[in-house]
Backbone as ProteinMPNN parsed JSONL, in Angstrom:
{"seq_chain_A": "XXXXXXXXXXXXXXXXXXXXXXXXXXXXXXXXXXXXXXXXXXXXXXXXXXXXXXXXXXXXXXXXXXXXXXXXXXXXXXXXXXXXXXXXXXXXXXXXXXXXXXXXXXXXXXXXXXXXXXXXXXXXXXXXXXXXXXXXXXXXXXX", "coords_chain_A": {"N_chain_A": [[0.824, -1.191, 0.0], [1.943, 1.245, 0.824], [3.869, 1.567, -1.173], [2.334, 1.986, -3.501], [1.173, 4.414, -2.848], [3.437, 6.124, -2.651], [4.336, 6.019, -5.299], [2.112, 7.073, -6.603], [2.056, 9.659, -5.492], [4.5, 10.622, -6.462], [3.999, 10.562, -9.233], [1.907, 12.433, -9.395], [3.275, 14.721, -8.548], [5.164, 15.051, -10.621], [3.403, 15.495, -12.767], [2.211, 17.922, -11.944], [4.462, 19.615, -11.985], [5.01, 19.573, -14.738], [2.621, 20.643, -15.881], [2.639, 23.101, -14.584], [4.971, 24.16, -15.676], [4.223, 24.454, -18.369], [2.182, 26.345, -18.084], [3.647, 28.444, -17.107], [5.355, 29.181, -19.229], [3.48, 30.026, -21.026], [3.008, 29.351, -23.61], [1.321, 27.945, -26.339], [0.575, 25.115, -28.449], [0.265, 26.23, -30.949], [1.906, 28.436, -30.773], [4.48, 27.693, -31.332], [5.638, 28.579, -33.628], [6.703, 31.009, -33.139], [9.624, 32.908, -33.111], [12.989, 33.411, -34.432], [14.09, 33.518, -37.785], [16.101, 32.626, -40.631], [15.904, 34.246, -43.785], [15.037, 32.796, -47.013], [17.271, 33.258, -48.739], [19.169, 33.823, -46.919], [19.783, 36.459, -46.4], [18.478, 38.079, -44.713], [16.937, 38.385, -41.471], [14.046, 37.107, -40.032], [11.562, 37.808, -37.74], [9.171, 35.953, -36.183], [6.132, 36.64, -34.675], [3.445, 37.09, -32.298], [0.336, 38.713, -32.375], [-2.425, 39.484, -30.679], [-4.591, 36.99, -31.641], [-3.311, 36.289, -33.928], [-0.565, 35.699, -36.245], [2.576, 37.089, -37.221], [5.319, 38.149, -39.317], [8.295, 39.907, -39.204], [10.968, 41.857, -40.619], [14.019, 41.884, -39.007], [16.699, 42.16, -39.273], [18.984, 42.871, -41.871], [21.236, 42.057, -44.485], [21.789, 43.918, -46.368], [20.433, 46.65, -45.842], [17.603, 48.372, -47.109], [15.357, 50.455, -49.046], [11.835, 50.169, -49.83], [11.681, 49.934, -52.721], [10.504, 48.604, -54.892], [7.824, 48.62, -54.538], [4.53, 49.009, -55.75], [2.989, 51.171, -54.977], [3.574, 54.462, -54.942], [3.799, 56.063, -52.674], [4.801, 54.377, -50.769], [7.315, 53.586, -51.533], [9.514, 54.733, -50.331], [9.747, 53.721, -47.775], [11.436, 51.914, -45.169], [12.638, 48.578, -45.464], [13.538, 47.173, -43.326], [12.218, 46.189, -40.314], [9.708, 45.966, -41.344], [6.601, 44.27, -41.691], [6.554, 41.324, -43.343], [5.234, 38.942, -43.487], [1.927, 38.399, -42.828], [-0.947, 38.377, -40.679], [-1.713, 35.634, -40.004], [-3.603, 32.774, -39.095], [-3.894, 30.048, -36.802], [-4.614, 26.732, -37.569], [-5.484, 23.423, -37.425], [-2.759, 22.454, -37.37], [-1.471, 24.064, -39.221], [-0.616, 27.316, -40.471], [-2.699, 29.632, -41.657], [-4.609, 31.662, -44.018], [-3.136, 33.957, -44.301], [-0.868, 36.514, -45.563], [1.896, 37.101, -47.765], [4.431, 39.409, -48.367], [6.428, 40.225, -51.071], [9.354, 41.763, -51.301], [11.06, 41.899, -53.439], [9.643, 42.086, -55.817], [7.519, 43.665, -55.181], [4.978, 42.658, -54.783], [2.053, 41.232, -53.221], [1.02, 38.17, -51.862], [-1.353, 35.499, -51.343], [-0.981, 33.26, -48.593], [0.321, 30.394, -46.852], [1.621, 28.72, -44.003], [3.669, 26.104, -42.843], [5.134, 23.995, -40.34], [8.21, 22.378, -40.44], [10.107, 20.254, -38.913], [12.488, 22.211, -37.46], [12.149, 24.284, -39.129], [10.386, 26.69, -41.234], [7.963, 26.255, -43.705], [7.056, 28.196, -46.181], [4.468, 29.068, -48.183], [3.636, 30.873, -50.892], [1.009, 32.064, -52.939], [-1.263, 32.48, -55.742], [-4.666, 32.713, -55.946], [-5.347, 29.547, -55.725], [-3.485, 27.264, -53.654], [-2.129, 25.433, -55.186], [-1.04, 26.703, -57.339], [1.644, 28.063, -56.833], [4.592, 28.92, -54.875], [6.977, 27.452, -52.728], [9.006, 28.373, -50.031], [11.797, 27.884, -47.834], [12.316, 28.766, -44.515], [14.85, 28.982, -42.292], [15.202, 28.13, -38.92], [16.646, 30.187, -36.408], [16.652, 31.108, -33.729]], "CA_chain_A": [[0.0, 0.0, 0.0], [2.82, 2.399, 0.877], [4.523, 1.677, -2.475], [1.368, 2.597, -4.415], [1.009, 5.802, -2.418], [4.639, 6.858, -3.044], [4.311, 6.112, -6.748], [1.045, 8.012, -6.958], [2.507, 11.003, -5.133], [5.555, 10.976, -7.4], [3.341, 10.837, -10.514], [1.178, 13.693, -9.259], [4.272, 15.792, -8.477], [5.69, 15.23, -11.979], [2.325, 16.103, -13.546], [2.086, 19.325, -11.527], [5.618, 20.337, -12.515], [4.831, 19.682, -16.176], [1.531, 21.59, -16.129], [3.127, 24.402, -14.128], [5.938, 24.622, -16.671], [3.479, 24.926, -19.536], [1.481, 27.578, -17.726], [4.631, 29.496, -16.914], [5.833, 29.656, -20.519], [2.368, 30.694, -21.687], [3.01, 28.987, -25.027], [0.472, 26.846, -26.766], [1.12, 24.411, -29.613], [0.28, 27.159, -32.079], [2.952, 29.442, -30.589], [5.825, 27.209, -31.618], [6.14, 29.321, -34.783], [7.342, 32.231, -32.646], [11.076, 32.806, -33.081], [13.728, 34.139, -35.458], [14.415, 32.646, -38.903], [16.781, 33.16, -41.809], [15.148, 34.271, -45.04], [15.555, 31.727, -47.883], [18.594, 33.596, -49.287], [20.006, 34.123, -45.754], [20.183, 37.861, -46.438], [17.655, 38.786, -43.731], [16.378, 37.61, -40.362], [12.618, 37.379, -39.87], [11.041, 37.459, -36.425], [7.754, 35.588, -36.135], [5.564, 37.039, -33.399], [1.995, 36.973, -32.185], [-0.414, 39.9, -31.979], [-3.779, 38.959, -30.489], [-4.59, 35.562, -31.981], [-2.729, 36.195, -35.277], [0.888, 35.611, -36.312], [3.189, 37.994, -38.184], [6.763, 38.033, -39.445], [8.898, 41.174, -39.62], [12.407, 41.883, -40.84], [14.723, 42.495, -37.877], [18.076, 42.36, -39.698], [19.202, 42.657, -43.3], [22.638, 42.215, -44.858], [21.842, 45.125, -47.18], [19.192, 47.386, -45.575], [17.212, 49.231, -48.232], [13.988, 50.958, -49.101], [10.852, 49.32, -50.529], [11.647, 50.593, -54.037], [9.706, 47.855, -55.872], [6.406, 48.723, -54.193], [3.784, 49.73, -56.79], [2.43, 52.389, -54.399], [4.675, 55.433, -54.876], [3.894, 56.585, -51.307], [5.486, 53.391, -49.926], [8.642, 53.278, -52.08], [10.547, 55.294, -49.477], [9.78, 53.106, -46.447], [12.49, 50.929, -44.926], [12.219, 47.177, -45.363], [13.88, 46.757, -41.973], [11.098, 46.434, -39.41], [8.46, 45.788, -42.083], [5.943, 42.96, -41.656], [6.482, 40.666, -44.65], [4.252, 37.865, -43.313], [0.887, 39.066, -42.047], [-2.318, 37.961, -40.385], [-1.911, 34.186, -40.056], [-4.298, 32.115, -37.991], [-3.48, 28.655, -36.644], [-5.727, 25.81, -37.741], [-5.13, 22.039, -37.781], [-1.333, 22.252, -37.587], [-0.939, 24.971, -40.238], [-0.906, 28.739, -40.315], [-3.396, 29.915, -42.904], [-5.339, 32.912, -44.208], [-2.213, 35.08, -44.215], [-0.308, 37.043, -46.796], [3.334, 37.334, -47.788], [4.842, 40.504, -49.239], [7.727, 39.968, -51.685], [9.955, 43.067, -51.6], [11.812, 41.838, -54.701], [8.786, 42.509, -56.929], [6.489, 44.567, -54.683], [3.662, 42.021, -54.83], [1.561, 40.524, -52.049], [0.394, 36.91, -52.244], [-1.957, 34.662, -50.306], [0.106, 32.455, -48.061], [0.135, 29.498, -45.716], [2.898, 28.316, -43.423], [3.685, 24.886, -42.041], [6.405, 23.775, -39.661], [8.872, 21.133, -40.802], [11.238, 20.21, -37.986], [12.689, 23.536, -36.888], [12.019, 25.258, -40.206], [9.076, 27.07, -41.75], [7.697, 26.116, -45.139], [6.185, 29.325, -46.498], [3.959, 28.902, -49.557], [2.908, 32.001, -51.45], [0.252, 31.627, -54.119], [-2.344, 33.303, -56.285], [-5.866, 31.883, -56.122], [-5.257, 28.326, -54.929], [-2.081, 27.0, -53.318], [-1.532, 24.604, -56.232], [-0.295, 27.626, -58.199], [2.465, 28.879, -55.953], [5.98, 28.547, -54.644], [7.308, 27.258, -51.314], [10.362, 28.735, -49.611], [12.116, 27.413, -46.496], [12.928, 29.71, -43.586], [15.563, 28.175, -41.304], [15.115, 28.691, -37.564], [17.889, 30.598, -35.753], [16.357, 31.11, -32.285]], "C_chain_A": [[0.867, 1.254, 0.0], [3.503, 2.632, -0.466], [3.599, 2.35, -3.49], [1.212, 4.076, -4.088], [2.221, 6.635, -2.838], [4.681, 7.058, -4.56], [3.271, 7.112, -7.213], [1.459, 9.445, -6.667], [3.584, 11.504, -6.095], [4.953, 11.353, -8.754], [2.597, 12.168, -10.488], [2.158, 14.865, -9.238], [4.842, 16.092, -9.861], [4.649, 15.922, -12.858], [2.17, 17.579, -13.212], [3.258, 20.159, -12.031], [5.48, 20.572, -14.015], [3.767, 20.726, -16.514], [1.962, 22.991, -15.708], [4.125, 24.997, -15.099], [5.256, 25.146, -17.912], [2.782, 26.244, -19.248], [2.458, 28.732, -17.601], [5.129, 30.038, -18.244], [4.731, 30.381, -21.266], [2.268, 30.346, -23.17], [2.082, 27.815, -25.283], [1.151, 26.169, -27.954], [1.242, 25.373, -30.791], [1.404, 28.182, -31.983], [4.349, 28.944, -30.936], [6.424, 27.839, -32.875], [6.937, 30.547, -34.352], [8.848, 32.004, -32.517], [11.69, 33.622, -34.197], [14.219, 33.143, -36.501], [15.247, 33.381, -39.942], [15.79, 33.222, -42.961], [15.74, 33.19, -45.95], [16.95, 31.998, -48.444], [19.611, 33.902, -48.182], [20.551, 35.556, -45.794], [19.355, 38.729, -45.491], [17.231, 37.818, -42.637], [14.945, 38.081, -40.157], [12.196, 36.914, -38.485], [9.557, 37.17, -36.532], [7.248, 35.917, -34.738], [4.048, 36.964, -33.458], [1.411, 38.299, -31.718], [-1.872, 39.479, -31.902], [-3.746, 37.466, -30.729], [-4.027, 35.322, -33.379], [-1.208, 36.232, -35.209], [1.405, 36.462, -37.471], [4.684, 37.725, -38.236], [7.344, 39.333, -39.975], [10.406, 41.022, -39.775], [13.075, 42.571, -39.656], [16.206, 42.731, -38.177], [18.153, 42.102, -41.191], [20.67, 42.891, -43.616], [22.839, 43.493, -45.669], [20.548, 45.911, -46.966], [18.877, 48.349, -46.72], [15.765, 49.659, -48.109], [13.126, 49.994, -49.909], [10.625, 49.853, -51.948], [10.778, 49.883, -55.071], [8.208, 47.949, -55.615], [5.669, 49.515, -55.272], [3.145, 51.034, -56.283], [3.57, 53.389, -54.185], [4.856, 56.019, -53.474], [4.689, 55.651, -50.397], [6.91, 53.079, -50.397], [9.779, 53.764, -51.192], [10.627, 54.649, -48.103], [10.907, 52.078, -46.37], [11.898, 49.529, -44.908], [12.533, 46.619, -43.976], [12.755, 47.159, -41.029], [9.739, 46.231, -40.058], [7.913, 44.373, -41.903], [5.841, 42.423, -43.073], [5.462, 39.537, -44.644], [3.178, 38.401, -42.374], [-0.374, 38.235, -41.872], [-2.613, 36.47, -40.497], [-2.697, 33.699, -38.846], [-3.874, 30.65, -37.981], [-4.692, 27.751, -36.703], [-5.212, 24.45, -38.196], [-3.656, 21.866, -38.154], [-0.71, 23.146, -38.64], [-1.362, 26.402, -39.924], [-1.454, 29.208, -41.656], [-4.003, 31.321, -42.904], [-4.447, 34.14, -44.104], [-1.771, 35.548, -45.586], [1.196, 37.185, -46.64], [3.604, 38.454, -48.788], [6.235, 40.19, -49.754], [8.355, 41.307, -52.063], [10.769, 43.083, -52.897], [10.974, 42.301, -55.891], [7.631, 43.416, -56.489], [5.09, 43.979, -54.678], [3.347, 41.309, -53.519], [0.774, 39.31, -52.506], [-0.345, 36.299, -51.052], [-0.871, 33.711, -49.835], [-0.381, 31.522, -46.97], [1.513, 29.032, -45.279], [2.704, 26.999, -42.68], [5.067, 24.763, -41.412], [6.927, 22.401, -40.045], [10.152, 21.042, -39.973], [11.356, 21.549, -37.291], [12.428, 24.645, -37.905], [10.574, 25.559, -40.566], [9.044, 26.822, -43.25], [6.645, 27.172, -45.466], [5.778, 29.211, -47.959], [3.119, 30.106, -49.946], [2.214, 31.558, -52.724], [-0.776, 32.671, -54.54], [-3.531, 32.374, -56.501], [-5.86, 30.666, -55.216], [-3.788, 27.956, -54.743], [-1.378, 26.083, -54.317], [-0.639, 25.455, -57.132], [0.529, 28.565, -57.323], [3.875, 28.351, -55.835], [6.211, 28.448, -53.139], [8.769, 27.601, -51.083], [10.559, 28.237, -48.182], [12.827, 28.502, -45.714], [13.532, 28.888, -42.457], [15.587, 28.87, -39.94], [16.512, 29.006, -37.025], [17.712, 30.484, -34.245], [14.957, 30.636, -32.045]], "O_chain_A": [[0.584, 2.212, -0.72], [3.699, 3.781, -0.862], [4.047, 3.2, -4.26], [1.128, 4.902, -4.997], [2.05, 7.749, -3.335], [5.021, 8.139, -5.041], [3.526, 7.907, -8.117], [1.244, 10.341, -7.483], [3.578, 12.669, -6.493], [5.352, 12.351, -9.355], [2.653, 12.936, -11.447], [1.893, 15.898, -9.851], [4.987, 17.256, -10.234], [4.983, 16.838, -13.61], [2.012, 18.402, -14.114], [3.064, 21.295, -12.461], [5.8, 21.655, -14.506], [4.001, 21.601, -17.348], [1.677, 23.962, -16.408], [4.129, 26.207, -15.323], [5.661, 26.173, -18.457], [2.794, 27.154, -20.077], [2.135, 29.868, -17.949], [5.311, 31.248, -18.377], [5.018, 31.269, -22.068], [1.516, 30.987, -23.905], [2.065, 26.832, -24.543], [2.202, 26.623, -28.406], [2.218, 25.326, -31.54], [1.817, 28.741, -32.999], [5.311, 29.706, -30.841], [7.608, 27.645, -33.153], [7.752, 31.063, -35.117], [9.291, 31.038, -31.897], [11.012, 34.426, -34.837], [14.702, 32.063, -36.161], [15.122, 34.593, -40.115], [14.933, 32.349, -43.096], [16.843, 32.711, -45.684], [17.735, 31.065, -48.61], [20.771, 34.203, -48.466], [21.64, 35.83, -45.289], [19.503, 39.951, -45.464], [17.172, 36.605, -42.84], [14.664, 39.278, -40.113], [12.441, 35.77, -38.101], [8.774, 38.036, -36.924], [7.854, 35.527, -33.741], [3.454, 36.797, -34.523], [1.921, 38.926, -30.79], [-2.489, 39.157, -32.917], [-2.968, 36.749, -30.1], [-4.247, 34.257, -33.955], [-0.632, 36.731, -34.242], [0.788, 36.554, -38.533], [5.25, 37.144, -37.31], [6.957, 39.812, -41.041], [11.031, 40.17, -39.143], [12.742, 43.711, -39.332], [16.89, 43.422, -37.422], [17.471, 41.221, -41.714], [21.284, 43.814, -43.081], [23.921, 44.079, -45.661], [19.652, 45.855, -47.808], [19.756, 49.044, -47.23], [15.054, 49.269, -47.183], [13.643, 49.109, -50.59], [9.499, 50.184, -52.319], [10.354, 50.51, -56.041], [7.41, 47.417, -56.387], [6.132, 50.583, -55.671], [2.8, 51.903, -57.084], [4.433, 53.173, -53.334], [5.961, 56.431, -53.122], [5.198, 56.084, -49.363], [7.636, 52.364, -49.706], [10.897, 53.258, -51.292], [11.511, 55.005, -47.324], [11.278, 51.46, -47.367], [10.796, 49.315, -44.401], [11.864, 45.697, -43.508], [12.386, 48.331, -40.955], [8.715, 46.316, -39.378], [8.662, 43.398, -41.955], [5.134, 42.987, -43.908], [4.889, 39.211, -45.684], [3.478, 38.811, -41.253], [-0.805, 37.506, -42.765], [-3.654, 36.084, -41.029], [-2.483, 34.154, -37.722], [-3.538, 30.083, -39.021], [-5.674, 27.96, -35.991], [-4.574, 24.345, -39.243], [-3.34, 21.205, -39.143], [0.478, 23.003, -38.931], [-2.333, 26.646, -39.208], [-0.753, 29.182, -42.667], [-3.915, 32.057, -41.921], [-4.933, 35.241, -43.848], [-2.227, 35.056, -46.618], [1.707, 37.365, -45.535], [3.082, 38.453, -49.903], [7.137, 39.917, -48.962], [7.938, 41.927, -53.042], [11.126, 44.151, -53.396], [11.509, 42.843, -56.858], [6.855, 43.881, -57.324], [4.111, 44.72, -54.578], [4.24, 40.848, -52.808], [-0.042, 39.4, -53.423], [0.0, 36.555, -49.899], [0.051, 33.392, -50.584], [-1.348, 31.806, -46.263], [2.446, 28.959, -46.078], [1.71, 26.803, -41.981], [6.038, 25.349, -41.89], [6.21, 21.402, -39.991], [11.156, 21.677, -40.295], [10.428, 21.981, -36.607], [12.485, 25.825, -37.56], [9.662, 24.794, -40.251], [9.991, 27.146, -43.967], [5.485, 27.049, -45.073], [6.618, 29.25, -48.858], [2.036, 30.33, -49.405], [2.761, 30.773, -53.498], [-1.102, 33.6, -53.801], [-3.403, 31.352, -57.176], [-6.313, 30.735, -54.073], [-2.947, 28.295, -55.575], [-0.152, 25.973, -54.294], [0.388, 24.987, -57.625], [0.155, 29.717, -57.103], [4.3, 27.467, -56.579], [5.702, 29.263, -52.37], [9.651, 27.18, -51.831], [9.605, 28.173, -47.407], [13.805, 29.086, -46.179], [12.818, 28.18, -41.747], [15.946, 30.042, -39.83], [17.439, 28.208, -37.164], [18.514, 29.846, -33.564], [14.517, 30.564, -30.897]]}, "name": "protein", "num_of_chains": 1, "seq": "XXXXXXXXXXXXXXXXXXXXXXXXXXXXXXXXXXXXXXXXXXXXXXXXXXXXXXXXXXXXXXXXXXXXXXXXXXXXXXXXXXXXXXXXXXXXXXXXXXXXXXXXXXXXXXXXXXXXXXXXXXXXXXXXXXXXXXXXXXXXXXX"}
């Protein structure tokens, strides 16, 4: 009887530590996207963060900081790409981040986008219309 009680107490203690650890970090399964990633060309670092219940990705470092010269809106051509949200408004659903958009500063276009996690990396798929007609880029996790 004493052996069962000690085992039960030990199991309860481990469970409480585990649950307490999760509560302390405040991270849910959907928050595992939060972090810093290399851009596909490794010429920029993108920070994925959460605002409300949506996820965004902004440029926090660039090897060659520049203006948004390719933007079709002449009022935006002078803004810095550093600090700009390139990945916007993603919601988490069934293991994927969907309903977002990706801005491509190389051509000034914005595309529909979805993101999935593959190991430590992000698979970012930009597309027009349906995701069948698109391109996937890999963002490698740094932190």
